[in-house]
C-alpha positions as CSV (number, residue, x, y, z in Angstrom):
1,X,8.1,-143.1,7.6
2,X,11.7,-144.3,7.4
3,X,14.8,-143.4,5.4
4,X,15.1,-141.6,2.1
5,X,13.4,-142.6,-1.1
6,X,13.9,-141.3,-4.6
7,X,11.5,-138.4,-5.3
8,X,10.7,-136.9,-8.7
9,X,9.6,-133.4,-9.5
10,X,7.9,-131.1,-11.9
11,X,10.5,-128.3,-12.3
12,X,10.8,-124.9,-13.8
13,X,13.9,-122.9,-14.5
14,X,14.5,-119.2,-14.6
15,X,17.6,-117.0,-15.2
16,X,18.8,-113.5,-15.7
17,X,21.8,-112.5,-17.8
18,X,25.1,-112.8,-16.0
19,X,26.5,-109.6,-14.5
20,X,30.0,-108.4,-14.5
21,X,30.3,-108.4,-10.7
22,X,28.4,-110.8,-8.5
23,X,26.8,-109.5,-5.4
24,X,27.5,-111.6,-2.3
25,X,24.3,-111.7,-0.2
26,X,24.5,-112.8,3.4
27,X,22.1,-114.7,5.6
28,X,19.9,-111.8,6.7
29,X,19.5,-110.6,3.1
30,X,18.6,-114.1,1.9
31,X,16.0,-114.4,4.7
32,X,14.5,-111.1,3.6
33,X,13.9,-112.7,0.2
34,X,11.7,-115.5,1.6
35,X,7.9,-114.9,1.8
36,X,6.9,-113.7,5.2
37,X,4.7,-116.7,5.9
38,X,7.7,-119.1,5.5
39,X,7.5,-121.6,8.4
40,X,10.8,-123.6,8.1
41,X,14.3,-122.5,7.1
42,X,17.2,-124.9,6.6
43,X,20.7,-123.7,6.0
44,X,24.1,-125.0,4.9
45,X,27.2,-122.8,5.2
46,X,30.1,-123.1,2.8
47,X,32.4,-123.1,1.3
48,X,31.7,-126.5,-0.2
49,X,31.4,-128.0,-3.7
50,X,28.2,-129.7,-4.6
51,X,28.6,-133.4,-5.5
52,X,25.4,-135.1,-6.6
53,X,27.0,-138.5,-6.1
54,X,26.7,-137.9,-2.4
55,X,23.0,-138.5,-2.7
56,X,23.4,-142.0,-4.0
57,X,21.9,-144.7,-1.8
58,X,22.8,-147.6,-4.0
59,X,25.2,-149.2,-1.6
60,X,24.7,-150.1,2.1
61,X,25.9,-147.4,4.6
62,X,29.0,-148.3,6.6
63,X,28.7,-148.4,10.3
64,X,30.9,-145.4,10.6
65,X,31.2,-142.4,8.3
66,X,34.4,-140.4,7.8
67,X,34.3,-136.8,8.9
68,X,34.0,-135.7,5.2
69,X,31.2,-138.2,4.5
70,X,29.4,-137.2,7.7
71,X,29.5,-133.5,6.7
72,X,28.2,-134.1,3.2
73,X,25.5,-136.4,4.6
74,X,24.3,-133.6,6.9
75,X,24.4,-131.0,4.1
76,X,22.1,-133.2,2.0
77,X,19.3,-132.2,4.4
78,X,18.8,-128.6,3.2
79,X,19.7,-129.7,-0.4
80,X,17.0,-132.3,-0.9
81,X,15.6,-130.6,-3.9
82,X,18.9,-131.3,-5.8
83,X,17.8,-135.0,-5.7
84,X,15.4,-134.1,-8.5
85,X,16.3,-134.2,-12.2
86,X,15.4,-130.5,-12.8
87,X,16.6,-130.6,-16.4
88,X,20.1,-131.6,-15.2
89,X,20.5,-128.7,-12.7
90,X,22.5,-130.8,-10.2
91,X,25.0,-131.7,-12.9
92,X,25.1,-128.1,-14.0
93,X,26.3,-126.8,-10.6
94,X,28.4,-129.9,-9.8
95,X,31.8,-128.9,-8.5
96,X,31.0,-125.2,-8.1
97,X,31.8,-123.6,-4.8
98,X,28.7,-122.8,-2.6
99,X,29.0,-120.1,0.0
100,X,25.5,-120.4,1.4
101,X,22.4,-122.6,0.8
102,X,19.0,-121.7,2.3
103,X,15.7,-123.5,1.9
104,X,12.5,-121.8,3.0
105,X,9.2,-123.7,3.1
106,X,5.6,-123.5,4.1
107,X,2.2,-125.3,3.7
108,X,3.2,-128.8,4.3
109,X,0.8,-131.4,2.9
110,X,0.7,-135.2,2.8
111,X,1.6,-137.1,-0.4
112,X,-1.2,-138.9,-2.2
113,X,0.3,-142.2,-1.1
114,X,4.0,-142.7,-0.3
115,X,7.0,-140.4,-0.6
116,X,8.1,-137.0,0.5
117,X,5.5,-134.6,2.0
118,X,4.4,-131.9,-0.4
119,X,5.3,-128.3,0.4
120,X,5.7,-124.9,-1.0
121,X,9.3,-123.7,-0.8
122,X,12.5,-122.7,-2.5
123,X,16.2,-123.6,-2.2
124,X,18.5,-120.6,-2.7
125,X,22.1,-121.4,-3.5
126,X,24.6,-118.5,-3.2
127,X,27.9,-119.4,-4.9
128,X,31.3,-117.9,-4.4
129,X,31.9,-114.5,-6.0
130,X,34.3,-116.1,-8.5
131,X,31.5,-118.4,-9.8
132,X,29.4,-117.1,-12.7
133,X,26.4,-119.2,-13.6
134,X,25.5,-119.0,-17.3
135,X,21.7,-119.4,-17.2
136,X,21.4,-119.2,-21.0
137,X,23.6,-122.2,-21.3
138,X,21.5,-124.1,-18.9
139,X,18.2,-123.1,-20.6
140,X,19.5,-124.2,-23.9
141,X,20.6,-127.6,-22.5
142,X,17.2,-128.0,-20.7
143,X,15.1,-127.2,-23.7
144,X,14.8,-130.9,-24.6
145,X,13.2,-131.8,-21.3
146,X,11.3,-128.6,-20.6
147,X,7.5,-128.7,-21.0
148,X,7.2,-124.9,-21.6
149,X,8.8,-121.6,-20.9
150,X,7.2,-118.6,-19.0
151,X,8.0,-115.1,-17.9
152,X,7.7,-114.2,-14.2
153,X,8.9,-111.0,-12.4
154,X,11.2,-110.2,-15.3
155,X,12.6,-113.8,-15.3
156,X,12.2,-116.4,-17.9
157,X,11.0,-119.7,-16.5
158,X,11.3,-123.2,-18.0
159,X,8.9,-125.9,-16.8
160,X,9.7,-129.6,-16.3
161,X,7.5,-132.6,-15.2
162,X,8.5,-135.6,-13.1
163,X,6.4,-138.2,-11.4
164,X,7.0,-139.5,-7.9
165,X,4.8,-142.3,-6.5
166,X,1.3,-140.9,-7.2
167,X,2.4,-137.3,-7.1
168,X,3.5,-134.8,-9.8
169,X,5.9,-132.3,-8.2
170,X,6.6,-128.8,-9.4
171,X,9.9,-127.1,-8.9
172,X,11.4,-124.0,-10.3
173,X,15.1,-123.8,-10.9
174,X,16.6,-120.4,-11.7
175,X,19.5,-118.0,-11.9
176,X,18.2,-114.6,-10.8
177,X,21.8,-113.4,-10.3
178,X,25.1,-114.5,-11.8
179,X,26.1,-116.4,-8.7
180,X,22.7,-117.2,-7.2
181,X,20.5,-120.2,-8.2
182,X,17.0,-121.1,-7.0
183,X,15.1,-124.4,-7.0
184,X,11.4,-123.9,-5.9
185,X,8.5,-126.3,-5.6
186,X,5.7,-123.7,-6.1
187,X,5.2,-120.9,-8.6
188,X,3.5,-118.5,-6.2
189,X,6.4,-119.0,-3.7
190,X,9.0,-118.4,-6.4
191,X,7.3,-115.3,-7.8
192,X,7.0,-113.8,-4.3
193,X,10.7,-114.6,-3.7
194,X,11.9,-113.1,-7.0
195,X,9.8,-109.9,-6.3
196,X,11.3,-109.6,-2.9
197,X,14.8,-109.9,-4.3
198,X,14.2,-106.8,-6.4
199,X,13.2,-104.7,-3.3
200,X,15.7,-102.8,-1.2
201,X,14.1,-104.0,2.0
202,X,11.1,-105.9,3.4
203,X,9.7,-107.7,6.4
204,X,12.0,-110.7,7.1
205,X,10.7,-114.3,7.1
206,X,10.8,-115.7,10.7
207,X,11.3,-112.5,12.6
208,X,14.6,-112.1,14.3
209,X,12.7,-111.5,17.5
210,X,11.6,-115.1,17.7
211,X,13.2,-116.9,20.6
212,X,14.3,-119.8,18.3
213,X,17.0,-117.6,16.9
214,X,18.6,-117.3,20.3
215,X,19.2,-121.0,20.4
216,X,20.3,-121.9,16.9
217,X,23.9,-121.6,15.7
218,X,23.5,-120.2,12.2
219,X,27.3,-120.4,11.8
220,X,27.2,-124.2,12.0
221,X,27.8,-126.3,8.9
222,X,24.1,-127.2,8.8
223,X,21.2,-125.7,10.8
224,X,17.5,-125.1,10.7
225,X,14.5,-123.4,12.3
226,X,10.8,-124.0,12.3
227,X,8.2,-121.8,14.0
228,X,4.9,-123.6,14.1
229,X,2.0,-121.7,12.5
230,X,-1.5,-122.4,13.7
231,X,-3.0,-121.1,10.6
232,X,-3.4,-124.0,8.2
233,X,-2.2,-126.6,10.8
234,X,-5.4,-128.7,10.2
235,X,-4.0,-129.5,6.7
236,X,-0.5,-130.2,7.8
237,X,0.1,-133.8,9.1
238,X,3.5,-132.7,10.5
239,X,2.1,-130.0,12.7
240,X,1.9,-131.0,16.4
241,X,-0.7,-128.3,17.2
242,X,-4.0,-130.0,16.3
243,X,-3.8,-133.6,17.5
244,X,-2.4,-136.9,16.3
245,X,-1.6,-137.2,12.6
246,X,0.6,-139.3,10.3
247,X,3.8,-137.3,10.7
248,X,3.7,-135.7,14.1
249,X,3.6,-136.2,17.9
250,X,0.7,-134.1,19.2
251,X,1.7,-131.1,21.4
252,X,-0.8,-128.2,21.6
253,X,2.0,-126.1,23.4
254,X,4.6,-126.6,20.7
255,X,6.2,-123.3,19.6
256,X,9.1,-124.4,17.4
257,X,12.2,-126.4,16.9
258,X,15.9,-125.6,15.9
259,X,18.9,-127.7,15.1
260,X,22.6,-127.3,14.3
261,X,25.2,-129.8,13.2
262,X,29.0,-129.8,13.9
263,X,29.7,-133.1,12.1
264,X,33.3,-132.7,11.2
265,X,34.7,-131.1,14.4
266,X,32.5,-132.6,17.1
267,X,30.6,-135.3,15.4
268,X,27.5,-134.0,17.2
269,X,24.2,-132.3,16.6
270,X,22.1,-130.1,18.9
271,X,18.3,-130.0,18.7
272,X,16.2,-127.5,20.7
273,X,12.5,-128.0,21.1
274,X,10.3,-125.1,22.3
275,X,7.3,-126.1,24.3
276,X,5.8,-125.7,27.8
277,X,4.3,-129.1,27.7
278,X,5.3,-131.2,30.8
279,X,5.7,-134.2,28.4
280,X,8.3,-132.4,26.2
281,X,11.0,-134.9,27.0
282,X,8.8,-137.8,25.9
283,X,7.8,-135.9,22.7
284,X,11.3,-134.9,21.7
285,X,12.7,-138.3,22.4
286,X,9.9,-139.8,20.4
287,X,10.8,-137.7,17.3
288,X,14.6,-138.3,17.5
289,X,14.6,-142.0,18.5
290,X,12.2,-143.3,15.8
291,X,13.0,-146.9,15.0
292,X,12.4,-149.4,12.3
293,X,13.8,-152.8,11.4
294,X,16.4,-151.3,9.1
295,X,18.1,-149.2,11.7
296,X,20.9,-150.3,14.0
297,X,20.3,-151.2,17.7
298,X,19.0,-148.3,19.8
299,X,22.2,-148.3,21.9
300,X,23.9,-146.8,18.8
301,X,21.9,-143.6,19.3
302,X,23.4,-141.6,22.2
303,X,21.4,-138.5,23.3
304,X,21.5,-136.3,26.3
305,X,18.7,-133.9,27.3
306,X,18.9,-130.6,29.3
307,X,16.8,-127.5,29.8
308,X,18.8,-124.4,28.9
309,X,15.9,-122.0,29.4
310,X,12.2,-122.1,30.5
311,X,10.1,-123.7,27.8
312,X,13.2,-125.0,25.9
313,X,14.4,-128.6,25.9
314,X,17.8,-129.3,24.3
315,X,19.0,-132.6,22.9
316,X,22.7,-133.3,22.2
317,X,23.1,-136.2,19.8
318,X,26.4,-138.1,19.2
319,X,26.8,-138.7,15.4
320,X,29.7,-141.2,15.6
321,X,27.5,-144.0,14.1
322,X,26.0,-143.8,10.6
323,X,22.8,-145.0,12.2
324,X,22.7,-142.0,14.4
325,X,22.6,-139.4,11.7
326,X,20.1,-141.4,9.6
327,X,17.8,-141.7,12.6
328,X,18.3,-138.0,13.6
329,X,17.6,-136.7,10.0
330,X,14.5,-138.9,9.8
331,X,13.1,-137.4,13.0
332,X,14.0,-133.9,12.1
333,X,12.4,-134.3,8.7
334,X,9.1,-134.9,10.4
335,X,9.5,-132.0,12.8
336,X,10.4,-129.6,10.0
337,X,7.6,-130.5,7.6
338,X,9.7,-132.8,5.3
339,X,8.6,-136.2,6.5
340,X,8.7,-139.2,4.2
341,X,5.8,-141.7,4.0
342,X,6.8,-145.3,3.6
């Protein structure tokens, strides 16, 4: 596992007719849309304009990123699904102002060979109230690449296929509201999400009573939470709960992990690891200081550890060097179920 690689997907697209006035959902409402068994949530706060060119890895990374580059690099983390073709979805939303982006995910599985771990999940992009997404225009443009069209929860869905390594991915890109777009990797997850969007209320994914919420800054530019689920952990190579696997460091006492980035203002990231394991320092350091021949010298990675509460270990990471954010994101991917097999 090291660095990003290009990943292709099998995508579907859905839309609803634009409304005269766009509703502006907040974080709690978006979390209520996610299926209750969602295990990881990644978030990016706006306003920011999506720029697909930021995902290009064609040229070598400089030793130091500017504050703007660092912020976009960190925002790429929850927006990974926009690296897929998806019938041109990335280009369709390019330059449009995003207020909030949330990716929920569950059931993490290994790829057949190399590449990104498979998972069921959905990226929800909430755009500024002044943005009106014309789903009909996108559908028409995507018709040449769509495999088929379907109807789910009152929403038309267009299906696309893309290959990555030995895997065929499935994503679902849609416009359930005039200023909300979704990109999902699993039809069941998408249908559940669309159904929950139509309800007035429901049980929230990752209950607000979880201790992880007390240690994550959801107002940060980029943040994330994972609460490890024992059910299904035997199929998940990123879960630490059931012994050594390809994308984990074993820890039977692991509860969860959170992170938040302040890349522009402080050039720093905070990671909190929840476990009563006496080896928690070794485990967290192992995730965040993963090395390979392509990374810079370990001295470029500056990390401080402290214990803010019982069963919580906090790492503060300096992001001044490009190598630092690449190394950090690589380790966080494994912890959050999005590891990359190389």
